[in-house]
N, C-alpha and C positions, 0 to 999 in steps of 0.2 A: 826685626819684624816690628818694634815698636815705632821706629823712624818711619817706616811706610805707613803705619796706621795713622800716624801724625800728619803725615802729607796728605792722605785720603780726607781726613776730617778737615783739613785746612782748605782743601780744593772744594769740597762740598760747601762749606761755609761761604766761600768766595762766590760760588755759583749762585747761592740763594740771594747774598746780598746784592749781587749784580743783577737780579731779576730774570736769570736764565730758568725757563720752564724745565722742569724734570718730569719724566714719565717712567713709572715703574711696571712692569708687565708680569702678569701672572697667567701661566698656561691653564686656561679654564676649558673644560669640554663643553659640549651642547648640553643643555638641561633636558632631562627626561621626565620632568614632574608630570608633565600633562597626559601623555597617553601612549601612542604609538609612533615610532620613528618611521616615516614613510619611505625612507631609503631602504632599511634593513627589513621593514614590515614585520617587526616584533613587538611583543608587549613590553610595556615600560616596566620599570621596577616596581610598580604599584600592583600587587596581587588582587587588590580590591576590584580593578577594573575587570579582571577575567572572572573573578568568583561572583561578582554582582549581575553578570549579563544574563538576561532572560533566555529561556529556551527559544530558538530561533525558527524551528522548521514545522511545517504543517504537511501532511500526506493526506490525500483525498481520493477515494476510489469513486468510478462512476458506472462501472459494470460488474456485477456479480452473477455468476452462472453455477447451477447445481447439475451434476450428472448423476443420475440414480443407478446406473449400470454397476454391476458387481461381478466378481468372480476371480478366481486364484490366477487365471491365465491373464487378467486385464491389469494387475496391480502395477507392473512396469511399462505399460504402453501410455505414451504421452497424450492420447486423444481420450483416455479413460480417467481423467481426474475426478475427484469428488466435488471440490470447490474451486472455482477459478475466479480471481478478481484482478482488475485492471483499471487504468486511466486513460481517457481517450480524448474527451472534449471538455467536460466540466470539472475533471478532477486532476490530479498530478500532485506535484510538490511544489511549494513556494516557501520563501522566507517571510515571516509575519512582520507586519509594519511595526509591531511593539518592539522588535529588535532594532530597526532602524531609527525608532525614537529614542531608544537608550543610547545608541552609538552617536547620535547627534547631540545628546545632553553630556554624555561621558568624554567624548573625545574632544581635544583642541588640536588646533593647526601645529603642524611640527614645522619649525623653520627650515627653510626660507619660505614655505607655503604659508598663505594667508588664510587658507581655507582646509577644512578636514577632506584629506584625500580618499579616493576609493580604495587605495592600497591599506590604509588605516583601517578601514570598514572591514575589509577582506581578512585583515590579520587579526582584528579582535573577534570575527566570527570563527576563525580556524583555530584560535587559541584560548577562547573562553572555556571555562571549566565543563559547563553542561552541554556545550555543543560540540567539542573536539571529538572527532572520529565517529559521530553518531550515524547511525544506519538504520533505515525502517525495517520492521520485521512484522511478518503476517502469521498469525497462529489462532488457535482455539483457546479461548480464556473463558473464565466464568465471572459473570457480572458481579461486581462487589467483592471479588477475590481474585484480583489480577495476578498474583503470585502463582495460582494454581494455573498450569497449562495442561492441555489434553495430549496425550501421546499414545500411539499405537502399541507400545510395549517396549520394555528395555530403554536404552538411552534414546532421546528424540532424534529423529531422523529429518534431515533438510530435504525439502520436496515432498515428504510424506506427512510429516507432523507440523512443520513450520517451512517458511520461506524467508531468506533475507533479500530484501529488494535492493537494486541498484548497486551502491557501495558506500564508502564513507563520504557523507554529504559535504564535509569540509575539505575534500580533495578537489583540486581545480577541475577535474573531469565532470563534476557535478556542480560545485559551488561556483565556479567560474561561469556556467551557462546561467544559473539562477541569478547571480548579481548583475550580470550583464543585461538581463531582462528586466529585472524588478528595480534595481537601485535608482536607474534614470527616471522611472514612473515615480517612485517616492519622492525623489528630489524635485521634480517638476510640480508635484502635487502640493508639497509643503513650501515651495518657494513662493506661491501665491498667498501664503498665510492660512491654509487650511490646517487645522489642528486635530481633526478627528483621526480614526483609523483609515489608512488608505487601503482601499480595496485591490490588492496586488494579483496578478494573473498567476494560475498554476502552469507548471511545465511539465508535459508528458514524456518528452523524448530529449535524450542527452547524447547528442551525436559523437562526443569526444570519448565516451566510455568504449572499453576494448571488445566488449562482447555484446551480442544481440540481446542477451539476458540483463545485462546491466544497463543497457540504454533506456529501456522501456519499464514503466511502472506497472508491474504484472507479477502475480504470485498464485501459487497452487498448493492444495492440501489434497492427498489421496488417501482415503480410508474406504477401500472398496474390494479388499480381497475375500469377503464372503457377505451374505446377505444380513447376518446378525450385526456384524460391524457397520454396515451402511445405515441399518435401522437405529444403532446405538448412536452414532452421530446425529441423526435427525432428532432422537429423543433428547440428547443433551441440548442441542441448539432450541428446542422447542420449549426447554425448561429455562435454566439460568446460564446456558452457554451462549457464546457469540464468538464471530470471528472478529479479530482486533488488528489494527495497525499500531505497534507499540515501537520502541527504539531501542537499540543495543548499541554496544561499542564494537565498531567495525574490526578493531585489532585484537578484541578479547570479547569474541561473541557469547553471549549468555541469553537465557531466556527470562532474566530478570529485568523488567522494563524500567527504562530511565523515568525519573520523576517520582518513583515511588520511594517513600521515606523508609518504610519497613515492611516485613512480610504481611503485616495485616493492614496496610494501607490500602484502601480501596481505590486509590486514585493514581494516576501515571499520565505522562504526555502520550497522546494519540487519540484514535477514534475507534469505537467498537460499533459493530453491525449485528443487532439482535435479529433473528429470523424465525420464521414460522413456516412450518411445512404442513401439507393437509392432503386429504383424499379429494383433491379437486377434480373438476370435470375439465378436460382439455378439448380443444377445438375439435380435434380428430373425432372424438366421440360425438361431440355437438350438443349434447343437451342431456336433461334428465338426472336422476341420482345415481352415484356410483355404488358398485357392489359393496355390500357392508364390510367385508374384510379384504378390500383393496388396501394396498400400503398407501402411506401418507408420503408420497415421494415426489410431490411438486412443491417447489419453493413459492410461496404465495405472498410473503410480507418481509420487508426489511425496515427496521428503526435504526437510526443513527444516533449514537450515543458519544457525547464528549467525555473521554475518560478522566479529564483533569477535574471535572465537575460532578460526574455521574448522571448528567442531565442530557435529555435529548438535544440535538442540535437543531437549527432551523432547516437542514436539509431533508428533503423527502425522497422517496423512492417509489417507482412504478413497476410493479410486478404484474405486468399485463396478462390478461387472458389469453391474448394472441401470441404470447411468448412462451406457450408450453408447447414443446414438440415431442411427439411421440418418437421413440427409437424403434425402427424396424429391423427386423433380421435381414441380412443381406439376401437369404434364400426366398425372401417374401417381397423383394423390392419391386418386381415387375407389376405385381397386382396391387400391392398395398402402398407403395411411395415410389412412383415412377419418376423418371426425370422431369424437371420442370419445364414448361413450354416457353419458347422464346418470347412469345407475346407478353407472358408475365414477367419474364426478366427484363424486358425493355421498359416496363412501367416504372415511373420515377418512385412511387411509394414503395413498390416492392425492392426496388434497387437499394433504397435507404435501409429498409429492413434487414434485407440480405447482408449489408454491410455491418449492421449490429451483430446478427448471428455469427458472421465470419470472425468477429474479434475473438471468439473463444472455440469456434468450430471451423477451423480453416479447410480451404477446398481440397488439399492433398490427404486430409484425414476423414472428411464428411461429406456426403452429398445431401443437400437440402432441397425440399419441395416446400414453398412458401404457401402455396395454394392449399395443400392438404395439411399443413403444419406437421411435418415429419421429417426425420433425419436418418440416414443409414450410414453406418461406419464402413470405410472402404477396405480395411485390412483384417478385420476380426468380427466377432460375433458379441453382442452385449448379453446375449441369453446363454443358459447352460445347454451343454450339448447331450442332454439325457434323450435317450430313445426308448420308443415304446416297443411292445412285444413284436410288431412288425418291422422292427429296425428303423423306423422313420423318428426324426427328431420331434420330441414333444413339442405341440403347437404353443403359440403365444397368443393369449386373449387380448386384441388390440380394442376392444369394445370395453369401456369402463364400467358398463352397466351389468356386464355378465360376469358370472363366477370365475375366479382364477386362484391358483395356488401359490402360496409363500412358503418357502422351506425354513420357517423359524417356529420355535416352540411357542405354546400358549393361545393359538388361534382356534377357536372353538368350532372346527368344521363338522364335528360329529361324524356320523357315518357317511355323509355326502361330501366326501374330500374331492375337490374339483381336480381335473387333470391339467388343463392348459396353464401355462406360466402366466403370472400377472405381467402386464406392461411396464416398461421403464421409460422415463422421461427425462428430457433436458429442459430446464426452465431458466429463463433470463430476467434479471431485474436491472432497471436503469435509473440512475439517479436524475431528478427533475432539474 
């Protein structure tokens, strides 16, 4: 062994003296110091990149409807929701430009690419701590107390007390559609030297999702099994309640909103909608003052709140007088809410308005008369099936100026208790 070692050293020395260049190789893997490997699309060994990423998503509604119908037989019927909200034109889901700003600063090209790839941005979004598996959620919360959510009793029930929208926004069925729409717009804007917030579009429809419910930005809350509960929802929303879009983990759904640092933290990621209900005159009545003990069952105002700051947003809502629709009993259809004329249907203004109404009151569930501003349910009755001494259904008082009866405690009717039932309404508010 010593002889071989001597020979090697002798040969090495001879080669160096002779000027022969020597190359020593070391098997070094590709450096992962910078960010995401575009081939594997996974986060690098630096956890700071994931933990420092900002919250990426923004969900915006543009249509909110209230249906004041109530009754134990209506609770499980899809046309008799209490609150329904959705996105159609000015709302939807988008990735905020702040996230793309962060990605542009934090990520570095991964060899052999000389630029940050789309796959790197996608991987950062999917694996960042605050964004991974995030899903929008719709519920009734209290302003300044977001940990408190409102439920009908017992464990909260989806579709009744809250709704989870779409799915995990960092899955390809949703994230892929968002990135393919928005990231090219962002890159185009910033390539020209623009340094402000890029106004990126919202996406309302996700064609790759597996179900109709998960393709559309739409949610429902149903609290209408009796009149007292319907009144309690309005009272809560008139006080410190609001409907809210917050975010949960799609794999571990909870009603604790993302972005809230503790139970008493009044902020979270998302947007709230404070609402007001009143005894408002509707077009069907046409004018004058309502009966003093009419229910406050018309949605008249929506104020949009940024839950991360607790302050109003720049968004405004229109709860138009013309979007207060009387609900007519099917038995009264012929005289009180007949079918719309073809002349009205062919009017462009009417057609546009009908399209708005149909967002939440589809043709297979409701007939609509735009001229009279009334709707008729197709498969059931909004009103109680109580009968008088003659065996006839107790009438509904469709004129808001006349006396009517509510079956809740505390109304000072005295000895003059009215017989006709108070009319119910659907009211629609649209984001400007």
